[in-house]
DRENBAGU-809816 format. One record per residue (C-alpha): residue in three letters; x, y, z. Coordinates in Angstrom, 3 decimals. Layout:
[doke ALA, [X, Y, Z]] ...
//
This chain:
[doke MET, [-12.905, 87.111, -14.262]] [doke ASN, [-14.076, 83.662, -13.190]] [doke GLU, [-13.754, 83.577, -9.420]] [doke SER, [-12.912, 79.869, -9.450]] [doke LEU, [-9.847, 80.572, -11.593]] [doke HIS, [-8.703, 83.643, -9.687]] [doke LYS, [-5.608, 83.077, -7.575]] [doke ASP, [-5.801, 83.943, -3.888]] [doke PHE, [-3.630, 87.077, -3.774]] [doke SER, [-1.660, 87.696, -0.581]] [doke VAL, [0.975, 90.375, 0.060]] [doke TYR, [1.925, 88.626, 3.275]] [doke GLN, [2.414, 85.256, 1.574]] [doke LEU, [4.372, 86.736, -1.343]] [doke ALA, [6.838, 88.299, 1.091]] [doke LEU, [7.308, 84.945, 2.834]] [doke GLU, [7.961, 83.230, -0.500]] [doke ALA, [10.900, 85.523, -1.309]] [doke GLU, [14.438, 84.151, -1.478]] [doke SER, [15.338, 85.580, 1.943]] [doke PRO, [11.949, 86.056, 3.624]] [doke PRO, [11.551, 88.335, 6.649]] [doke GLN, [10.576, 86.795, 9.960]] [doke ALA, [6.965, 87.194, 11.038]] [doke PHE, [6.004, 87.976, 14.622]] [doke PRO, [2.715, 88.731, 16.410]] [doke LEU, [1.855, 92.364, 17.091]] [doke ASN, [-1.179, 94.101, 18.496]] [doke PRO, [-2.868, 96.788, 16.365]] [doke ALA, [-1.420, 99.594, 18.480]] [doke THR, [2.138, 98.455, 17.744]] [doke LEU, [1.317, 98.072, 14.050]] [doke LEU, [0.091, 101.650, 14.056]] [doke SER, [3.334, 102.764, 15.705]] [doke LEU, [5.316, 101.156, 12.842]] [doke VAL, [3.238, 103.028, 10.278]] [doke ARG, [3.752, 106.273, 12.186]] [doke ALA, [7.507, 105.711, 12.362]] [doke THR, [7.632, 105.279, 8.570]] [doke ILE, [5.642, 108.475, 8.018]] [doke ASP, [7.876, 110.318, 10.511]] [doke LEU, [10.934, 109.373, 8.436]] [doke LEU, [9.343, 110.448, 5.130]] [doke ILE, [8.355, 113.811, 6.569]] [doke GLU, [11.599, 114.507, 8.423]] [doke ARG, [13.820, 113.638, 5.422]] [doke GLN, [11.368, 115.171, 2.921]] [doke ILE, [11.313, 111.998, 0.854]] [doke ASN, [9.223, 111.982, -2.323]] [doke ALA, [7.568, 108.569, -2.265]] [doke THR, [5.031, 106.357, -3.930]] [doke ILE, [2.882, 104.562, -1.356]] [doke TRP, [0.711, 101.496, -1.839]] [doke PHE, [-1.442, 100.704, 1.147]] [doke LYS, [-4.367, 98.745, 2.497]] [doke LEU, [-4.992, 99.787, 6.090]] [doke PRO, [-7.821, 99.134, 8.533]] [doke PRO, [-10.794, 101.465, 8.180]] [doke GLY, [-10.794, 104.308, 10.645]] [doke LYS, [-9.592, 107.874, 10.716]] [doke ILE, [-6.690, 107.118, 13.057]] [doke TRP, [-4.937, 105.106, 10.312]] [doke TYR, [-5.573, 107.413, 7.360]] [doke THR, [-4.582, 110.482, 9.329]] [doke GLU, [-0.960, 109.311, 9.098]] [doke LEU, [-0.993, 109.321, 5.288]] [doke MET, [-2.756, 112.662, 5.233]] [doke ARG, [-0.093, 113.958, 7.615]] [doke TYR, [2.592, 112.957, 5.131]] [doke GLN, [0.877, 114.444, 2.098]] [doke SER, [0.120, 117.705, 3.891]] [doke SER, [3.729, 118.105, 5.072]] [doke GLY, [4.220, 120.477, 2.122]] [doke ASN, [7.720, 119.780, 0.816]] [doke THR, [7.123, 116.357, -0.736]] [doke ILE, [5.653, 115.051, -3.972]] [doke SER, [3.847, 111.782, -3.497]] [doke THR, [1.588, 109.312, -5.230]] [doke ILE, [-0.633, 107.289, -2.904]] [doke TYR, [-2.590, 104.206, -3.987]] [doke ASN, [-5.390, 103.097, -1.682]] [doke CYS, [-5.940, 99.396, -2.379]] [doke GLN, [-9.472, 98.257, -1.651]] [doke VAL, [-10.863, 94.731, -1.799]] [doke ARG, [-14.185, 93.826, -3.311]] [doke GLU, [-15.356, 90.280, -3.809]] [doke LYS, [-17.950, 91.144, -6.451]] [doke LYS, [-17.786, 93.635, -9.268]] [doke GLU, [-20.967, 95.336, -8.201]] [doke GLU, [-19.737, 95.789, -4.639]] [doke ALA, [-17.065, 98.240, -3.511]] [doke ASP, [-15.618, 99.070, -0.144]] [doke LEU, [-16.352, 102.748, 0.289]] [doke THR, [-14.910, 102.929, 3.775]] [doke SER, [-12.078, 105.166, 2.652]] [doke SER, [-13.769, 106.975, -0.218]] [doke SER, [-13.778, 110.186, 1.790]] [doke TYR, [-9.972, 110.274, 1.803]] [doke LEU, [-9.573, 112.039, -1.521]] [doke PHE, [-5.786, 112.435, -1.133]] [doke SER, [-5.277, 108.949, -2.602]] [doke ARG, [-6.161, 107.091, -5.761]] [doke GLN, [-8.368, 104.082, -5.134]] [doke ILE, [-7.265, 100.762, -6.635]] [doke ASN, [-9.748, 97.909, -6.554]] [doke LEU, [-8.376, 94.412, -5.925]] [doke GLN, [-10.473, 91.505, -7.153]] [doke SER, [-10.814, 88.825, -4.510]] [doke ILE, [-12.358, 85.423, -4.019]] [doke PRO, [-14.560, 84.857, -0.943]] [doke ASN, [-12.657, 84.427, 2.339]] [doke SER, [-9.400, 85.351, 0.626]] [doke HIS, [-6.146, 86.134, 2.405]] [doke ILE, [-5.985, 89.713, 1.158]] [doke SER, [-9.317, 90.531, 2.789]] [doke CYS, [-7.660, 89.756, 6.132]] [doke GLU, [-4.411, 91.592, 5.370]] [doke TYR, [-3.097, 95.117, 5.820]] [doke PHE, [0.029, 96.524, 4.253]] [doke ILE, [1.931, 99.673, 3.403]] [doke ILE, [4.656, 99.760, 0.758]] [doke VAL, [6.872, 102.851, 0.472]] [doke LEU, [8.914, 103.397, -2.719]] [doke SER, [11.356, 106.230, -3.344]] [doke GLN, [14.553, 106.798, -5.284]] [doke ASN, [16.889, 105.597, -2.527]] [doke PHE, [14.607, 103.942, -0.006]] [doke ALA, [11.886, 101.261, 0.135]] [doke SER, [10.064, 99.523, 2.965]] [doke LEU, [7.269, 97.032, 3.472]] [doke ILE, [5.009, 96.356, 6.439]] [doke ALA, [2.463, 93.545, 6.062]] [doke ALA, [0.108, 92.146, 8.678]] [doke TYR, [-2.188, 89.156, 8.481]] [doke GLN, [-5.051, 88.035, 10.663]] [doke PRO, [-7.130, 84.916, 9.875]] [doke ALA, [-10.749, 85.634, 9.072]] [doke LYS, [-13.173, 85.424, 11.978]] [doke LYS, [-16.597, 83.889, 11.789]] [doke ASP, [-18.102, 87.018, 13.271]] [doke LYS, [-18.141, 90.232, 11.296]] [doke ASN, [-16.814, 92.397, 14.089]] [doke ASN, [-13.269, 92.916, 12.813]] [doke VAL, [-11.431, 94.605, 15.633]] [doke LEU, [-9.296, 96.594, 13.220]] [doke GLY, [-12.378, 98.137, 11.745]] [doke GLN, [-12.816, 100.206, 14.873]] [doke GLU, [-10.965, 103.380, 15.621]] [doke ASN, [-10.295, 102.200, 19.170]] [doke THR, [-8.602, 98.885, 18.393]] [doke HIS, [-8.431, 96.190, 21.016]] [doke LYS, [-4.988, 95.171, 22.186]] [doke ASN, [-5.849, 91.516, 22.567]] [doke GLN, [-6.118, 90.833, 18.819]] [doke PRO, [-2.616, 89.903, 17.579]] [doke LEU, [-1.656, 90.064, 13.904]] [doke LEU, [1.191, 88.175, 12.261]] [doke THR, [3.394, 91.017, 11.054]] [doke LEU, [6.521, 91.256, 8.968]] [doke MET, [8.736, 94.163, 7.958]] [doke SER, [11.348, 94.379, 5.233]] [doke VAL, [13.649, 96.869, 3.493]] [doke ASP, [15.021, 94.162, 1.178]] [doke SER, [14.459, 95.241, -2.434]] [doke LYS, [14.040, 91.605, -3.602]] [doke VAL, [11.271, 90.952, -1.105]] [doke ILE, [9.533, 94.210, -1.930]] [doke GLN, [9.836, 93.679, -5.688]] [doke LYS, [8.326, 90.208, -5.414]] [doke VAL, [5.327, 91.750, -3.677]] [doke LEU, [5.110, 94.508, -6.310]] [doke ASP, [5.193, 91.935, -9.134]] [doke GLY, [2.275, 90.130, -7.542]] [doke LEU, [0.440, 93.405, -7.067]] [doke LYS, [1.093, 94.249, -10.718]] [doke GLN, [-0.779, 91.112, -11.767]] [doke GLU, [-3.705, 92.118, -9.579]] [doke VAL, [-4.092, 95.576, -11.119]] [doke LYS, [-3.633, 94.600, -14.765]] [doke SER, [-6.833, 96.335, -15.792]] [doke GLU, [-5.532, 99.643, -14.436]] [doke LEU, [-1.873, 99.408, -15.498]] [doke GLU, [-2.320, 101.850, -18.365]] [doke THR, [-2.940, 104.644, -15.892]] [doke ILE, [-0.171, 103.656, -13.463]] [doke PRO, [3.396, 104.816, -14.226]] [doke PRO, [5.736, 101.772, -14.452]] [doke THR, [8.092, 103.324, -11.883]] [doke ASP, [5.330, 103.160, -9.270]] [doke LEU, [5.687, 99.369, -9.246]] [doke ILE, [9.492, 99.162, -9.151]] [doke SER, [11.538, 98.979, -5.958]] [doke PRO, [14.946, 100.705, -5.837]] [doke THR, [17.850, 98.227, -6.032]] [doke THR, [19.212, 99.294, -2.651]] [doke SER, [18.096, 101.514, 0.189]] [doke GLU, [20.367, 104.103, 1.721]] [doke PRO, [21.767, 102.598, 4.969]] [doke ALA, [21.397, 105.863, 6.867]] [doke LEU, [17.668, 105.937, 6.076]] [doke ILE, [17.259, 102.323, 7.213]] [doke SER, [19.037, 103.130, 10.483]] [doke GLN, [16.825, 106.169, 11.031]] [doke LEU, [13.697, 104.093, 10.307]] [doke PHE, [14.666, 101.508, 12.927]] [doke ALA, [15.480, 104.276, 15.402]] [doke LYS, [12.072, 105.870, 14.866]] [doke GLN, [10.332, 102.524, 15.240]] [doke ILE, [12.084, 102.026, 18.574]] [doke GLN, [11.154, 105.569, 19.594]] [doke ARG, [7.512, 105.046, 18.677]] [doke GLN, [7.420, 101.720, 20.520]] [doke ASP, [8.971, 103.363, 23.556]] [doke GLU, [6.182, 105.945, 23.488]] [doke ILE, [3.622, 103.142, 23.421]] [doke ASN, [5.322, 101.386, 26.312]] [doke ARG, [5.315, 104.597, 28.359]] [doke GLN, [1.650, 105.130, 27.545]] [doke ILE, [0.842, 101.543, 28.517]] [doke ARG, [2.738, 101.949, 31.794]] [doke THR, [0.930, 105.206, 32.503]] [doke GLU, [-2.451, 103.608, 31.772]] [doke ARG, [-1.648, 100.587, 33.934]] [doke ILE, [-0.525, 102.783, 36.815]] [doke ALA, [-3.711, 104.839, 36.475]] [doke LYS, [-5.837, 101.670, 36.462]] [doke LEU, [-3.997, 100.293, 39.472]] [doke LYS, [-4.531, 103.561, 41.333]] [doke GLU, [-8.211, 103.466, 40.425]] [doke LYS, [-8.493, 99.858, 41.614]] [doke ASN, [-6.678, 100.710, 44.841]] [doke GLN, [-8.980, 103.666, 45.430]] [doke THR, [-11.978, 101.418, 44.805]] [doke LEU, [-10.650, 98.811, 47.221]] [doke HIS, [-9.902, 101.459, 49.849]] [doke LYS, [-13.392, 102.858, 49.398]] [doke LYS, [-14.919, 99.384, 49.790]] [doke GLU, [-12.823, 98.758, 52.889]] [doke ARG, [-13.838, 102.112, 54.329]] [doke LEU, [-17.519, 101.428, 53.609]] [doke LYS, [-17.158, 97.977, 55.116]] [doke ASP, [-15.575, 99.440, 58.243]] [doke GLU, [-18.316, 102.055, 58.485]] [doke TYR, [-20.937, 99.354, 57.984]] [doke LEU, [-19.487, 97.143, 60.712]] [doke SER, [-19.171, 100.140, 63.012]] [doke ASN, [-22.828, 101.002, 62.440]] [doke VAL, [-23.862, 97.395, 63.029]] [doke CYS, [-21.976, 97.310, 66.312]] [doke GLN, [-23.484, 100.616, 67.371]] [doke GLU, [-26.997, 99.468, 66.517]] [doke LEU, [-26.531, 96.210, 68.412]] [doke ARG, [-25.004, 97.986, 71.406]] [doke THR, [-27.956, 100.362, 71.884]] [doke PRO, [-30.609, 97.755, 72.839]] [doke LEU, [-28.033, 95.766, 74.807]] [doke THR, [-27.310, 98.860, 76.902]] [doke GLN, [-31.028, 99.330, 77.539]] [doke ILE, [-31.402, 95.660, 78.468]] [doke LYS, [-28.459, 95.833, 80.861]] [doke THR, [-29.916, 98.979, 82.461]] [doke ALA, [-33.321, 97.330, 82.916]] [doke LEU, [-31.751, 94.255, 84.471]] [doke SER, [-29.771, 96.412, 86.931]] [doke LEU, [-32.914, 98.277, 87.938]] [doke LEU, [-34.833, 95.047, 88.446]] [doke ASN, [-32.286, 94.047, 91.088]] [doke SER, [-33.178, 97.059, 93.237]] [doke PRO, [-34.497, 95.909, 96.705]] [doke ASN, [-36.982, 98.783, 96.920]] [doke LEU, [-38.574, 98.157, 93.509]] [doke LYS, [-42.302, 98.911, 93.339]] [doke PRO, [-44.677, 96.717, 91.297]] [doke ASN, [-45.395, 99.411, 88.702]] [doke GLN, [-41.662, 100.074, 88.293]] [doke ARG, [-41.002, 96.371, 87.920]] [doke GLN, [-43.611, 96.177, 85.224]] [doke ARG, [-42.086, 99.180, 83.391]] [doke TYR, [-38.586, 97.633, 83.447]] [doke LEU, [-39.916, 94.283, 82.269]] [doke GLN, [-41.626, 96.122, 79.416]] [doke MET, [-38.335, 97.838, 78.639]] [doke LEU, [-36.629, 94.431, 78.467]] [doke ASN, [-39.355, 93.110, 76.179]] [doke THR, [-39.182, 96.157, 73.886]] [doke GLN, [-35.410, 96.091, 73.565]] [doke CYS, [-35.353, 92.341, 72.968]] [doke ASP, [-37.888, 92.865, 70.171]] [doke ARG, [-35.726, 95.657, 68.791]] [doke GLN, [-32.658, 93.389, 68.917]] [doke SER, [-34.562, 90.639, 67.149]] [doke ILE, [-35.821, 93.013, 64.435]] [doke LEU, [-32.325, 94.378, 63.892]] [doke ILE, [-30.725, 90.936, 63.558]] [doke THR, [-33.496, 89.689, 61.262]] [doke SER, [-33.196, 92.780, 59.044]] [doke LEU, [-29.419, 92.428, 58.902]] [doke LEU, [-29.729, 88.796, 57.845]] [doke ASP, [-32.312, 89.787, 55.221]] [doke LEU, [-29.974, 92.442, 53.821]] [doke VAL, [-26.979, 90.082, 53.758]] [doke GLN, [-29.032, 87.384, 52.051]] [doke LEU, [-30.396, 89.924, 49.591]] [doke GLU, [-26.910, 91.160, 48.650]] [doke HIS, [-25.716, 87.563, 48.281]] [doke ASN, [-28.613, 86.440, 46.089]] [doke LEU, [-29.196, 89.476, 43.882]] [doke GLU, [-26.473, 88.707, 41.332]] [doke ASN, [-27.873, 85.221, 40.706]] [doke THR, [-31.531, 86.195, 40.899]] [doke THR, [-33.459, 86.382, 37.641]] [doke LEU, [-36.047, 89.019, 36.906]] [doke GLU, [-39.690, 88.168, 36.560]] [doke LEU, [-42.792, 89.894, 35.248]] [doke VAL, [-45.262, 90.833, 37.985]] [doke LYS, [-48.521, 92.755, 37.983]] [doke LEU, [-48.978, 95.421, 40.649]] [doke ALA, [-52.673, 94.532, 40.754]] [doke ASP, [-51.690, 91.057, 41.990]] [doke ILE, [-49.450, 92.372, 44.787]] [doke VAL, [-50.744, 95.680, 46.197]] [doke PRO, [-54.271, 94.646, 47.308]] [doke GLY, [-52.968, 91.724, 49.383]] [doke VAL, [-50.315, 93.831, 51.117]] [doke VAL, [-52.803, 96.641, 51.841]] [doke SER, [-55.350, 94.213, 53.316]] [doke THR, [-52.622, 92.811, 55.589]] [doke TYR, [-51.895, 96.309, 56.949]] [doke GLN, [-55.543, 97.417, 57.285]] [doke PRO, [-55.871, 96.200, 60.926]] [doke VAL, [-52.645, 98.024, 61.882]] [doke ALA, [-53.863, 101.205, 60.170]] [doke GLN, [-57.303, 101.017, 61.850]] [doke GLU, [-55.713, 100.508, 65.255]] [doke LYS, [-53.706, 103.721, 64.732]] [doke GLY, [-56.737, 105.586, 63.352]] [doke ILE, [-55.209, 105.845, 59.869]] [doke MET, [-57.253, 105.772, 56.666]] [doke LEU, [-55.490, 103.352, 54.267]] [doke ALA, [-56.563, 103.061, 50.612]] [doke TYR, [-55.168, 102.068, 47.224]] [doke THR, [-55.853, 102.654, 43.536]] [doke VAL, [-54.207, 100.169, 41.170]] [doke PRO, [-55.838, 99.690, 37.724]] [doke THR, [-56.052, 96.017, 36.756]] [doke ASP, [-55.013, 96.784, 33.158]] [doke LEU, [-51.570, 98.125, 34.111]] [doke PRO, [-48.775, 96.321, 32.236]] [doke SER, [-46.629, 93.834, 34.106]] [doke VAL, [-43.312, 95.138, 35.421]] [doke TRP, [-39.825, 93.632, 35.716]] [doke CYS, [-38.598, 92.965, 39.218]] [doke VAL, [-36.440, 90.571, 41.214]] [doke SER, [-38.289, 87.405, 42.084]] [doke GLY, [-40.380, 88.201, 45.173]] [doke GLY, [-38.937, 91.714, 45.258]] [doke LEU, [-42.022, 93.721, 44.305]] [doke LYS, [-43.966, 92.480, 47.321]] [doke GLN, [-41.042, 93.343, 49.584]] [doke ILE, [-40.853, 96.847, 48.095]] [doke VAL, [-44.566, 97.496, 48.704]] [doke ILE, [-44.396, 96.053, 52.253]] [doke ASN, [-41.400, 98.169, 53.251]] [doke LEU, [-42.806, 101.413, 51.832]] [doke LEU, [-46.265, 100.850, 53.315]] [doke ASN, [-44.875, 99.861, 56.696]] [doke ASN, [-42.695, 102.987, 56.654]] [doke SER, [-45.627, 105.301, 55.865]] [doke ILE, [-47.901, 103.788, 58.523]] [doke ASN, [-45.196, 103.920, 61.199]] [doke PHE, [-44.550, 107.603, 60.602]] [doke THR, [-48.181, 108.678, 60.326]] [doke GLY, [-50.093, 109.621, 63.432]] [doke ASN, [-53.716, 109.150, 64.528]] [doke GLY, [-56.184, 110.589, 61.999]] [doke GLY, [-53.676, 110.471, 59.165]] [doke GLN, [-54.053, 109.020, 55.700]] [doke VAL, [-51.947, 106.695, 53.513]] [doke TRP, [-52.572, 106.114, 49.791]] [doke VAL, [-51.032, 103.617, 47.390]] [doke LYS, [-51.481, 104.508, 43.728]] [doke ALA, [-50.138, 103.104, 40.470]] [doke ARG, [-50.272, 104.369, 36.892]] [doke VAL, [-48.339, 104.478, 33.625]] [doke GLN, [-46.015, 107.469, 33.494]] [doke GLY, [-44.080, 107.868, 30.250]] [doke GLU, [-41.933, 104.775, 29.647]] [doke TYR, [-42.401, 103.501, 33.199]] [doke VAL, [-45.063, 102.099, 35.488]] [doke GLN, [-45.150, 104.359, 38.518]] [doke LEU, [-45.985, 103.234, 42.055]] [doke GLU, [-46.686, 106.009, 44.556]] [doke VAL, [-46.963, 105.643, 48.347]] [doke ARG, [-48.122, 108.916, 49.932]] [doke ASP, [-48.872, 109.720, 53.564]] [doke THR, [-49.832, 112.689, 55.737]] [doke GLY, [-47.284, 111.810, 58.393]] [doke ILE, [-44.568, 113.732, 60.181]] [doke GLY, [-42.559, 114.372, 57.006]] [doke ILE, [-38.811, 114.538, 56.566]] [doke THR, [-36.601, 117.579, 56.779]] [doke GLU, [-34.812, 118.579, 53.592]] [doke SER, [-31.398, 117.875, 55.119]] [doke GLU, [-32.405, 114.317, 56.047]] [doke ILE, [-33.827, 113.260, 52.665]] [doke PRO, [-30.423, 112.328, 51.122]] [doke LYS, [-29.686, 110.071, 54.140]] [doke ILE, [-32.878, 108.045, 54.436]] [doke PHE, [-31.672, 105.254, 52.113]] [doke ASP, [-28.476, 104.753, 54.127]] [doke CYS, [-28.160, 101.633, 56.270]] [doke PHE, [-29.544, 102.041, 59.830]] [doke TYR, [-30.641, 105.643, 59.275]] [doke ARG, [-33.869, 106.574, 61.043]] [doke VAL, [-35.589, 109.926, 61.014]] [doke ARG, [-35.064, 111.451, 64.445]] [doke SER, [-38.142, 113.546, 65.080]] [doke GLY, [-41.674, 113.393, 66.476]] [doke VAL, [-43.383, 110.052, 66.430]] [doke SER, [-40.293, 108.432, 64.892]] [doke ASP, [-38.672, 108.219, 68.325]] [doke GLU, [-41.133, 105.451, 69.142]] [doke ILE, [-40.215, 103.388, 66.096]] [doke ASN, [-38.064, 100.345, 66.766]] [doke GLY, [-37.246, 99.505, 63.143]] [doke ALA, [-33.719, 98.633, 62.059]] [doke GLY, [-33.460, 101.479, 59.568]] [doke LEU, [-32.863, 99.043, 56.699]] [doke GLY, [-36.262, 98.983, 54.969]] [doke LEU, [-35.562, 101.798, 52.498]] [doke THR, [-32.028, 100.476, 51.915]] [doke ILE, [-33.483, 97.130, 50.844]] [doke VAL, [-36.031, 98.851, 48.593]] [doke GLN, [-33.300, 100.820, 46.845]] [doke ARG, [-31.066, 97.753, 46.336]] [doke LEU, [-33.953, 95.796, 44.802]] [doke LEU, [-34.793, 98.638, 42.420]] [doke TRP, [-31.174, 99.113, 41.358]] [doke HIS, [-31.017, 95.487, 40.297]] [doke CYS, [-34.141, 95.575, 38.117]] [doke GLY, [-33.497, 98.912, 36.430]] [doke GLY, [-35.999, 100.820, 38.543]] [doke SER, [-35.599, 103.909, 40.699]] [doke ILE, [-37.089, 105.620, 43.722]] [doke SER, [-37.470, 109.288, 44.629]] [doke VAL, [-38.962, 111.103, 47.606]] [doke LYS, [-40.707, 114.405, 48.252]] [doke SER, [-41.580, 115.523, 51.743]] [doke LYS, [-42.551, 118.448, 53.943]] [doke VAL, [-42.336, 118.443, 57.703]] [doke ASP, [-45.754, 117.980, 59.371]] [doke GLU, [-47.431, 117.606, 55.965]] [doke GLY, [-46.353, 114.191, 54.734]] [doke THR, [-44.111, 112.238, 52.425]] [doke THR, [-44.460, 110.754, 48.948]] [doke PHE, [-42.276, 107.901, 47.714]] [doke THR, [-42.350, 107.421, 43.934]] [doke VAL, [-41.080, 104.179, 42.411]] [doke GLN, [-40.395, 103.857, 38.672]] [doke LEU, [-40.533, 100.303, 37.271]] [doke LEU, [-39.764, 99.054, 33.769]] [doke PRO, [-42.815, 97.580, 32.033]] [doke GLU, [-43.037, 94.306, 30.124]] [doke THR, [-42.475, 96.111, 26.813]] [doke SER, [-38.963, 97.128, 27.892]] [doke LYS, [-36.607, 95.209, 25.573]] [doke VAL, [-33.607, 96.124, 27.710]] [doke MET, [-34.763, 94.218, 30.746]] [doke SER, [-36.476, 91.362, 28.928]] [doke SER, [-33.354, 90.542, 26.930]] [doke SER, [-30.797, 90.979, 29.683]] [doke ASN, [-31.862, 88.017, 31.752]] 
//
């Protein structure tokens, strides 16, 4: 058939062109499915032998209803599965696995109405019904009804009718579409009964209301569950915020208490010169600690604020690690620590937050040097490990107890043993490292033994990672 001469067939439009057309109204796919289920419920409950013509969205959830009817056992049915193909050589095989029905191919011109329509026509001796739904074609190929989990925000213009004149008009149009296959279709399968039994119509409407009520209850249940989940999330955020503020206040109070104590002692009339010097040193140390804490807090707040709007960049470890290590060499030598690094220059670039990789290396190296005593060693190594580029910072320091390892990335947490008592850090360095890695798809792990040392292992996504390169 010449496509230019082929009329644009539409079940939906034929129904609207009837003498007394049904009223169309928008429905979401879930409600459309409930109407189909209500019809099948009636056929099964009343054991109605029916002929069914249908074109439904692809997906098991739709075809299960027709299979449910045919497998009910006490009915004799003929089911025609109408499929659209725009070219003779092409066929929609979406439903070919549903062998309970006979497939009828509908010729169609490109971008036709029928390709965007779904319908189910039920014909029996004393009952007939029609459900037709239409959705304009989208430019994209992702038809929401083609998914088993349909989205509720895609309305369809839907009409229903039990009027024999409306249904027969649709059947006459369908008859013209399947001319080539009419010889194998009994004439009665394209004829609507003159009238439908009123009791069956009443039961159909009752079942539709019942099915819709079930949907409404399900929607209410889902909304309540979502609201509870949101409330729990908000409560959790509030609790974390309260804990965070409490920790901040506690951290700020500690040096202030020390400063106040030192000032009180300095006012003593019998103060000796060496004592005065010790208290002045205490003031200086605690002021430095207060300054470090405030600076680190501001850095963390700024980091959290900027991360969402910060783009990722490709950085080479060989361009970052040597400079950071050379900066810390004087500190390491002063403490009697051997500091070395091994970073091959041919390592692939890695994805990280702008300026973040340097901050990660600084924080990890500073942490290892602070917790390593005189005569210790600190190594920085990098290599390719599987799908990642791995950065390793290993030391022979005081180590971390097994019970403390899960806590070391928490805000303000500081290891409370050995040489760590002399450290005046804010306890935010590892927290910042973890936040930076979360944002760029990396990760960090730690292994440690008390008095033997600690190894921090960072996994970074390389340049070849399509996930990170395409997400920003």
